[in-house]
DRENPA-3360 file (N, C-alpha, C; in nm, 2 decimals, always signed):
BEGIN
1 = MSSGQCVI = +0.01/+1.81/+3.53/+0.00/+1.72/+3.42/+0.03/+1.58/+3.47 ~ -0.05/+1.48/+3.43/-0.03/+1.35/+3.48/+0.09/+1.28/+3.41 ~ +0.15/+1.18/+3.48/+0.26/+1.11/+3.42/+0.21/+1.03/+3.30 ~ +0.29/+1.03/+3.20/+0.25/+0.96/+3.08/+0.18/+1.04/+2.98 ~ +0.14/+1.17/+3.01/+0.07/+1.25/+2.92/+0.17/+1.33/+2.83 ~ +0.13/+1.34/+2.71/+0.22/+1.41/+2.61/+0.16/+1.53/+2.56 ~ +0.23/+1.64/+2.56/+0.18/+1.77/+2.51/+0.28/+1.80/+2.39 ~ +0.22/+1.84/+2.28/+0.30/+1.87/+2.16/+0.28/+2.01/+2.13;
9 = NGEGGERT = +0.38/+2.09/+2.11/+0.37/+2.23/+2.07/+0.48/+2.26/+1.97 ~ +0.45/+2.29/+1.85/+0.56/+2.32/+1.75/+0.60/+2.46/+1.74 ~ +0.55/+2.55/+1.83/+0.58/+2.69/+1.82/+0.69/+2.73/+1.92 ~ +0.78/+2.64/+1.96/+0.88/+2.68/+2.06/+0.83/+2.68/+2.20 ~ +0.71/+2.63/+2.22/+0.66/+2.62/+2.36/+0.70/+2.49/+2.43 ~ +0.64/+2.47/+2.54/+0.68/+2.35/+2.62/+0.61/+2.23/+2.57 ~ +0.67/+2.11/+2.58/+0.61/+1.99/+2.56/+0.64/+1.90/+2.68 ~ +0.55/+1.81/+2.72/+0.57/+1.73/+2.84/+0.54/+1.59/+2.80;
17 = FGGSPRRS = +0.62/+1.50/+2.85/+0.60/+1.36/+2.85/+0.65/+1.30/+2.98 ~ +0.57/+1.23/+3.04/+0.61/+1.17/+3.17/+0.64/+1.27/+3.28 ~ +0.58/+1.39/+3.27/+0.59/+1.49/+3.38/+0.71/+1.57/+3.37 ~ +0.80/+1.56/+3.27/+0.92/+1.64/+3.27/+0.92/+1.73/+3.15 ~ +0.89/+1.86/+3.18/+0.88/+1.96/+3.07/+1.01/+1.99/+3.01 ~ +1.01/+2.01/+2.88/+1.13/+2.05/+2.80/+1.08/+2.15/+2.70 ~ +1.17/+2.22/+2.64/+1.14/+2.31/+2.54/+1.16/+2.24/+2.40 ~ +1.06/+2.27/+2.31/+1.08/+2.20/+2.18/+1.20/+2.25/+2.11;
25 = SDVGPRAP = +1.25/+2.37/+2.15/+1.37/+2.42/+2.09/+1.49/+2.34/+2.12 ~ +1.48/+2.25/+2.22/+1.59/+2.15/+2.25/+1.62/+2.06/+2.13 ~ +1.53/+2.04/+2.04/+1.55/+1.95/+1.93/+1.54/+2.02/+1.80 ~ +1.53/+2.15/+1.80/+1.53/+2.23/+1.68/+1.44/+2.35/+1.69 ~ +1.47/+2.46/+1.63/+1.38/+2.58/+1.64/+1.25/+2.55/+1.57 ~ +1.15/+2.58/+1.65/+1.01/+2.57/+1.60/+0.98/+2.44/+1.54 ~ +1.05/+2.33/+1.58/+1.02/+2.20/+1.53/+0.92/+2.13/+1.62 ~ +0.81/+2.08/+1.56/+0.72/+2.00/+1.64/+0.79/+1.87/+1.69;
33 = TVYGRRVS = +0.76/+1.83/+1.81/+0.82/+1.71/+1.87/+0.71/+1.62/+1.92 ~ +0.74/+1.49/+1.92/+0.66/+1.39/+1.97/+0.75/+1.30/+2.05 ~ +0.72/+1.28/+2.18/+0.81/+1.20/+2.27/+0.96/+1.24/+2.25 ~ +0.98/+1.36/+2.24/+1.12/+1.41/+2.24/+1.19/+1.40/+2.10 ~ +1.12/+1.35/+2.00/+1.18/+1.34/+1.87/+1.12/+1.44/+1.78 ~ +1.21/+1.51/+1.70/+1.16/+1.61/+1.61/+1.09/+1.54/+1.49 ~ +0.98/+1.59/+1.45/+0.90/+1.53/+1.34/+0.86/+1.63/+1.24 ~ +0.85/+1.59/+1.12/+0.79/+1.68/+1.01/+0.64/+1.68/+1.03;
41 = PRRTAFLS = +0.58/+1.80/+1.01/+0.44/+1.81/+1.03/+0.36/+1.72/+0.93 ~ +0.43/+1.69/+0.81/+0.36/+1.60/+0.71/+0.41/+1.46/+0.72 ~ +0.53/+1.44/+0.75/+0.59/+1.31/+0.74/+0.63/+1.26/+0.88 ~ +0.59/+1.14/+0.91/+0.63/+1.08/+1.04/+0.72/+0.96/+1.01 ~ +0.70/+0.90/+0.90/+0.78/+0.78/+0.86/+0.75/+0.75/+0.72 ~ +0.85/+0.68/+0.66/+0.83/+0.63/+0.52/+0.81/+0.48/+0.53 ~ +0.76/+0.43/+0.42/+0.76/+0.28/+0.41/+0.90/+0.23/+0.41 ~ +0.92/+0.11/+0.44/+1.05/+0.05/+0.43/+1.09/+0.04/+0.29;
49 = AEGLELVS = +1.22/+0.01/+0.26/+1.27/+0.00/+0.12/+1.19/-0.11/+0.05 ~ +1.16/-0.22/+0.12/+1.08/-0.33/+0.06/+0.94/-0.28/+0.03 ~ +0.88/-0.20/+0.12/+0.75/-0.15/+0.10/+0.74/-0.06/-0.02 ~ +0.85/+0.03/-0.04/+0.85/+0.12/-0.16/+0.87/+0.04/-0.28 ~ +0.95/-0.07/-0.28/+0.96/-0.16/-0.40/+0.83/-0.22/-0.43 ~ +0.75/-0.26/-0.33/+0.62/-0.32/-0.36/+0.52/-0.22/-0.42 ~ +0.53/-0.09/-0.38/+0.45/+0.01/-0.44/+0.49/+0.03/-0.58 ~ +0.62/+0.04/-0.61/+0.67/+0.05/-0.74/+0.62/-0.06/-0.83;
57 = AALRHVRD = +0.63/-0.18/-0.78/+0.59/-0.30/-0.86/+0.44/-0.30/-0.89 ~ +0.36/-0.26/-0.79/+0.22/-0.25/-0.80/+0.18/-0.16/-0.92 ~ +0.24/-0.04/-0.92/+0.21/+0.06/-1.02/+0.26/+0.01/-1.16 ~ +0.38/-0.05/-1.16/+0.43/-0.10/-1.29/+0.34/-0.22/-1.34 ~ +0.30/-0.31/-1.26/+0.22/-0.42/-1.31/+0.09/-0.37/-1.37 ~ +0.03/-0.28/-1.30/-0.10/-0.23/-1.35/-0.08/-0.15/-1.48 ~ +0.02/-0.07/-1.48/+0.05/+0.01/-1.61/+0.08/-0.08/-1.72 ~ +0.16/-0.19/-1.70/+0.19/-0.28/-1.81/+0.07/-0.36/-1.85;
65 = AEHLASAG = -0.01/-0.40/-1.76/-0.14/-0.47/-1.79/-0.23/-0.39/-1.87 ~ -0.24/-0.26/-1.84/-0.33/-0.17/-1.91/-0.27/-0.15/-2.06 ~ -0.14/-0.14/-2.07/-0.08/-0.13/-2.21/-0.11/-0.26/-2.29 ~ -0.09/-0.37/-2.23/-0.12/-0.50/-2.30/-0.26/-0.53/-2.33 ~ -0.35/-0.46/-2.25/-0.50/-0.48/-2.27/-0.55/-0.38/-2.37 ~ -0.47/-0.29/-2.42/-0.52/-0.19/-2.52/-0.53/-0.26/-2.65 ~ -0.63/-0.22/-2.73/-0.64/-0.27/-2.87/-0.53/-0.21/-2.95 ~ -0.44/-0.29/-3.00/-0.34/-0.24/-3.09/-0.24/-0.35/-3.12;
73 = PDASPDQA = -0.13/-0.32/-3.18/-0.03/-0.42/-3.22/+0.04/-0.49/-3.11 ~ +0.04/-0.42/-2.99/+0.11/-0.48/-2.88/+0.01/-0.55/-2.78 ~ -0.11/-0.56/-2.82/-0.21/-0.62/-2.73/-0.18/-0.77/-2.70 ~ -0.19/-0.80/-2.58/-0.18/-0.94/-2.53/-0.27/-0.96/-2.42 ~ -0.40/-0.99/-2.44/-0.49/-1.00/-2.33/-0.46/-1.10/-2.23 ~ -0.40/-1.21/-2.27/-0.37/-1.32/-2.17/-0.26/-1.27/-2.07 ~ -0.16/-1.20/-2.13/-0.05/-1.15/-2.05/-0.10/-1.03/-1.96 ~ -0.19/-0.95/-2.02/-0.25/-0.84/-1.94/-0.32/-0.89/-1.82;
81 = YHLAGFGP = -0.40/-1.00/-1.84/-0.48/-1.06/-1.73/-0.38/-1.11/-1.63 ~ -0.27/-1.18/-1.67/-0.18/-1.23/-1.57/-0.11/-1.12/-1.49 ~ -0.07/-1.01/-1.55/-0.01/-0.90/-1.48/-0.10/-0.82/-1.39 ~ -0.23/-0.81/-1.43/-0.32/-0.73/-1.36/-0.34/-0.77/-1.21 ~ -0.34/-0.89/-1.19/-0.36/-0.94/-1.05/-0.24/-0.91/-0.96 ~ -0.12/-0.90/-1.01/+0.00/-0.88/-0.93/+0.00/-0.74/-0.87 ~ -0.06/-0.64/-0.94/-0.06/-0.50/-0.90/-0.13/-0.49/-0.76 ~ -0.25/-0.53/-0.75/-0.32/-0.52/-0.62/-0.25/-0.60/-0.51;
89 = ECARKAAL = -0.20/-0.72/-0.55/-0.13/-0.80/-0.45/-0.01/-0.73/-0.39 ~ +0.07/-0.67/-0.47/+0.18/-0.59/-0.43/+0.14/-0.47/-0.34 ~ +0.03/-0.40/-0.39/-0.01/-0.28/-0.32/-0.06/-0.31/-0.17 ~ -0.13/-0.42/-0.16/-0.18/-0.45/-0.03/-0.07/-0.50/+0.06 ~ +0.03/-0.57/+0.01/+0.15/-0.61/+0.09/+0.22/-0.48/+0.13 ~ +0.23/-0.38/+0.04/+0.30/-0.26/+0.08/+0.24/-0.19/+0.19 ~ +0.11/-0.20/+0.21/+0.04/-0.13/+0.32/+0.07/-0.19/+0.46 ~ +0.13/-0.31/+0.46/+0.17/-0.37/+0.59/+0.31/-0.33/+0.63;
97 = AERWLDLA = +0.33/-0.31/+0.76/+0.46/-0.26/+0.81/+0.55/-0.38/+0.82 ~ +0.50/-0.50/+0.84/+0.59/-0.62/+0.85/+0.59/-0.70/+0.73 ~ +0.71/-0.74/+0.69/+0.73/-0.82/+0.56/+0.71/-0.97/+0.58 ~ +0.72/-1.01/+0.71/+0.73/-1.16/+0.73/+0.60/-1.24/+0.69 ~ +0.49/-1.17/+0.67/+0.37/-1.24/+0.63/+0.35/-1.24/+0.48 ~ +0.43/-1.17/+0.40/+0.41/-1.16/+0.26/+0.40/-1.30/+0.19 ~ +0.49/-1.39/+0.22/+0.48/-1.52/+0.16/+0.35/-1.60/+0.20 ~ +0.31/-1.58/+0.33/+0.19/-1.65/+0.37/+0.07/-1.60/+0.31;
105 = IGHGFSEV = +0.07/-1.47/+0.28/-0.05/-1.40/+0.21/-0.05/-1.46/+0.07 ~ +0.07/-1.47/+0.01/+0.08/-1.53/-0.12/+0.03/-1.44/-0.23 ~ +0.01/-1.51/-0.35/-0.05/-1.44/-0.46/-0.19/-1.47/-0.47 ~ -0.27/-1.37/-0.51/-0.41/-1.39/-0.54/-0.49/-1.35/-0.42 ~ -0.62/-1.38/-0.42/-0.72/-1.33/-0.33/-0.80/-1.45/-0.27 ~ -0.74/-1.56/-0.24/-0.80/-1.68/-0.19/-0.84/-1.65/-0.05 ~ -0.93/-1.74/+0.01/-0.97/-1.73/+0.14/-0.85/-1.74/+0.24 ~ -0.76/-1.83/+0.21/-0.65/-1.85/+0.30/-0.56/-1.73/+0.30;
113 = GEDVLELA = -0.54/-1.67/+0.19/-0.46/-1.54/+0.19/-0.53/-1.43/+0.26 ~ -0.67/-1.43/+0.24/-0.74/-1.32/+0.31/-0.74/-1.34/+0.46 ~ -0.74/-1.47/+0.51/-0.73/-1.50/+0.65/-0.59/-1.45/+0.71 ~ -0.49/-1.48/+0.64/-0.35/-1.43/+0.68/-0.35/-1.28/+0.68 ~ -0.41/-1.22/+0.57/-0.41/-1.07/+0.57/-0.48/-1.01/+0.68 ~ -0.59/-1.08/+0.72/-0.67/-1.03/+0.84/-0.59/-1.04/+0.96 ~ -0.51/-1.14/+0.98/-0.42/-1.15/+1.09/-0.31/-1.04/+1.09 ~ -0.26/-1.02/+0.97/-0.16/-0.91/+0.95/-0.21/-0.78/+0.99;
121 = VALDPRAA = -0.33/-0.75/+0.95/-0.39/-0.62/+0.98/-0.42/-0.61/+1.13 ~ -0.46/-0.72/+1.19/-0.48/-0.72/+1.34/-0.35/-0.69/+1.41 ~ -0.24/-0.74/+1.36/-0.11/-0.72/+1.42/-0.05/-0.58/+1.39 ~ -0.10/-0.52/+1.28/-0.06/-0.38/+1.23/-0.18/-0.30/+1.21 ~ -0.25/-0.25/+1.31/-0.37/-0.17/+1.29/-0.36/-0.05/+1.20 ~ -0.24/+0.00/+1.18/-0.23/+0.11/+1.09/-0.27/+0.07/+0.95 ~ -0.24/-0.06/+0.91/-0.27/-0.11/+0.78/-0.42/-0.11/+0.75 ~ -0.50/-0.12/+0.85/-0.65/-0.12/+0.83/-0.69/+0.01/+0.76;
129 = RYNPGAFA = -0.62/+0.12/+0.78/-0.65/+0.25/+0.71/-0.65/+0.23/+0.56 ~ -0.57/+0.14/+0.51/-0.56/+0.12/+0.36/-0.65/+0.02/+0.31 ~ -0.73/-0.05/+0.39/-0.83/-0.14/+0.35/-0.78/-0.25/+0.25 ~ -0.67/-0.32/+0.29/-0.61/-0.42/+0.20/-0.69/-0.55/+0.18 ~ -0.79/-0.57/+0.27/-0.85/-0.70/+0.26/-0.98/-0.70/+0.18 ~ -1.04/-0.82/+0.17/-1.16/-0.84/+0.10/-1.17/-0.79/-0.05 ~ -1.05/-0.80/-0.11/-1.05/-0.75/-0.25/-1.14/-0.82/-0.34 ~ -1.16/-0.95/-0.32/-1.25/-1.03/-0.41/-1.39/-0.98/-0.40;
137 = KIYPALGT = -1.43/-0.93/-0.28/-1.57/-0.88/-0.26/-1.58/-0.74/-0.32 ~ -1.48/-0.65/-0.29/-1.48/-0.51/-0.33/-1.46/-0.51/-0.49 ~ -1.37/-0.59/-0.54/-1.34/-0.59/-0.68/-1.36/-0.73/-0.74 ~ -1.49/-0.76/-0.78/-1.52/-0.90/-0.81/-1.44/-0.95/-0.93 ~ -1.40/-0.87/-1.03/-1.32/-0.92/-1.14/-1.19/-0.97/-1.08 ~ -1.13/-0.91/-0.98/-1.01/-0.96/-0.92/-1.03/-1.09/-0.85 ~ -1.15/-1.12/-0.81/-1.18/-1.24/-0.74/-1.17/-1.36/-0.83 ~ -1.17/-1.34/-0.96/-1.15/-1.45/-1.06/-1.01/-1.48/-1.09;
145 = WDVSCRYR = -0.92/-1.39/-1.05/-0.78/-1.40/-1.08/-0.71/-1.50/-0.99 ~ -0.62/-1.58/-1.04/-0.53/-1.65/-0.96/-0.40/-1.67/-1.04 ~ -0.29/-1.69/-0.96/-0.16/-1.69/-1.02/-0.14/-1.80/-1.13 ~ -0.22/-1.90/-1.12/-0.21/-2.01/-1.22/-0.26/-1.98/-1.36 ~ -0.32/-1.86/-1.37/-0.37/-1.81/-1.50/-0.26/-1.81/-1.61 ~ -0.14/-1.80/-1.56/-0.02/-1.80/-1.66/-0.01/-1.93/-1.73 ~ -0.07/-2.03/-1.68/-0.06/-2.16/-1.75/-0.17/-2.19/-1.85 ~ -0.27/-2.10/-1.85/-0.38/-2.12/-1.94/-0.35/-2.10/-2.09;
153 = KTGSHKLP = -0.42/-2.17/-2.17/-0.40/-2.16/-2.31/-0.41/-2.02/-2.36 ~ -0.33/-1.98/-2.46/-0.34/-1.85/-2.52/-0.48/-1.83/-2.58 ~ -0.54/-1.72/-2.56/-0.67/-1.69/-2.61/-0.78/-1.72/-2.50 ~ -0.74/-1.76/-2.39/-0.83/-1.79/-2.28/-0.91/-1.67/-2.22 ~ -0.85/-1.56/-2.24/-0.91/-1.44/-2.18/-0.95/-1.34/-2.28 ~ -1.08/-1.31/-2.28/-1.13/-1.21/-2.38/-1.11/-1.07/-2.34 ~ -1.08/-0.99/-2.44/-1.05/-0.85/-2.41/-1.14/-0.77/-2.32 ~ -1.27/-0.78/-2.33/-1.36/-0.71/-2.24/-1.34/-0.75/-2.09;
161 = DVQAICRQ = -1.32/-0.88/-2.07/-1.30/-0.93/-1.93/-1.16/-0.88/-1.88 ~ -1.06/-0.88/-1.97/-0.93/-0.83/-1.93/-0.93/-0.68/-1.90 ~ -1.00/-0.61/-1.98/-1.01/-0.46/-1.95/-1.09/-0.44/-1.82 ~ -1.18/-0.52/-1.79/-1.26/-0.51/-1.66/-1.16/-0.53/-1.54 ~ -1.08/-0.64/-1.55/-0.99/-0.67/-1.44/-0.88/-0.56/-1.43 ~ -0.84/-0.51/-1.54/-0.74/-0.40/-1.54/-0.80/-0.27/-1.47 ~ -0.93/-0.24/-1.50/-0.99/-0.13/-1.43/-1.00/-0.15/-1.28 ~ -1.03/-0.27/-1.24/-1.04/-0.29/-1.10/-0.91/-0.30/-1.03;
169 = ARAAVDAI = -0.81/-0.35/-1.11/-0.67/-0.36/-1.05/-0.62/-0.21/-1.03 ~ -0.65/-0.13/-1.13/-0.61/+0.01/-1.12/-0.67/+0.08/-1.00 ~ -0.80/+0.06/-0.98/-0.88/+0.12/-0.87/-0.82/+0.07/-0.74 ~ -0.79/-0.06/-0.73/-0.74/-0.12/-0.60/-0.60/-0.06/-0.57 ~ -0.52/-0.06/-0.67/-0.38/-0.01/-0.64/-0.39/+0.14/-0.61 ~ -0.46/+0.22/-0.69/-0.47/+0.36/-0.66/-0.53/+0.39/-0.52 ~ -0.63/+0.32/-0.48/-0.69/+0.34/-0.35/-0.58/+0.33/-0.24 ~ -0.49/+0.23/-0.25/-0.39/+0.21/-0.15/-0.28/+0.32/-0.16;
177 = VVNLWLDG = -0.23/+0.33/-0.29/-0.11/+0.42/-0.31/-0.15/+0.56/-0.28 ~ -0.26/+0.61/-0.32/-0.30/+0.75/-0.29/-0.31/+0.77/-0.14 ~ -0.36/+0.68/-0.07/-0.37/+0.70/+0.08/-0.23/+0.69/+0.14 ~ -0.15/+0.60/+0.09/-0.01/+0.60/+0.15/+0.06/+0.74/+0.12 ~ +0.03/+0.79/+0.00/+0.09/+0.92/-0.03/+0.03/+1.03/+0.06 ~ -0.10/+1.03/+0.08/-0.16/+1.13/+0.17/-0.12/+1.12/+0.31 ~ -0.08/+1.00/+0.35/-0.03/+0.98/+0.49/+0.11/+1.01/+0.50 ~ +0.18/+1.05/+0.40/+0.32/+1.09/+0.40/+0.41/+0.96/+0.40;
185 = QLPDGEEL = +0.36/+0.85/+0.36/+0.44/+0.73/+0.36/+0.53/+0.71/+0.23 ~ +0.51/+0.80/+0.13/+0.59/+0.79/+0.01/+0.67/+0.92/+0.00 ~ +0.80/+0.90/-0.03/+0.89/+1.02/-0.04/+0.85/+1.11/-0.16 ~ +0.85/+1.24/-0.13/+0.83/+1.34/-0.23/+0.94/+1.33/-0.34 ~ +0.90/+1.35/-0.46/+0.99/+1.36/-0.57/+1.06/+1.23/-0.62 ~ +1.02/+1.12/-0.56/+1.08/+0.99/-0.60/+0.99/+0.93/-0.70 ~ +1.04/+0.89/-0.81/+0.96/+0.82/-0.91/+0.94/+0.67/-0.87 ~ +0.82/+0.63/-0.86/+0.79/+0.49/-0.81/+0.74/+0.40/-0.93;
193 = A = +0.68/+0.46/-1.03/+0.62/+0.38/-1.13/+0.72/+0.34/-1.24;
% end
């Protein structure tokens, strides 16, 4: 076996890293190991506490926007429009391992934010798996959203347009959150929404 090669065997067999064989039972019975550390077959790491908060916020913003966009006594299309954009923004930030670029990415889906997000994905290739960029192209209704919409006159947003942005916000958030869950990045049994 060449130096630097890693063999993983979760059935009590040998594993090798750097040419020194050890038994996987050294770190736990029948426990798979990677580089000498016991790992769960499904979970290798969770998002940071801040990442989990961003996922929770993303789900909450979209849920609340959908409620406010429903036709009924609690309908508030302008507020629904305002909240809808924050869901995808939080979800794509949650997909990044590093928090230091969150402020530079900002709110919304402007070209400057997309450029910073592209840099963040280049620094964190794992994030590319969640496709957090180019939301304005993938979800055109989201491309019309910006954080300053909160200052617009009441009645500025018509219900069909608001419902369209809510559908796209839901699709964008679900695309990231479902993949985070499938990758074992979200803890089982914890309520996030």
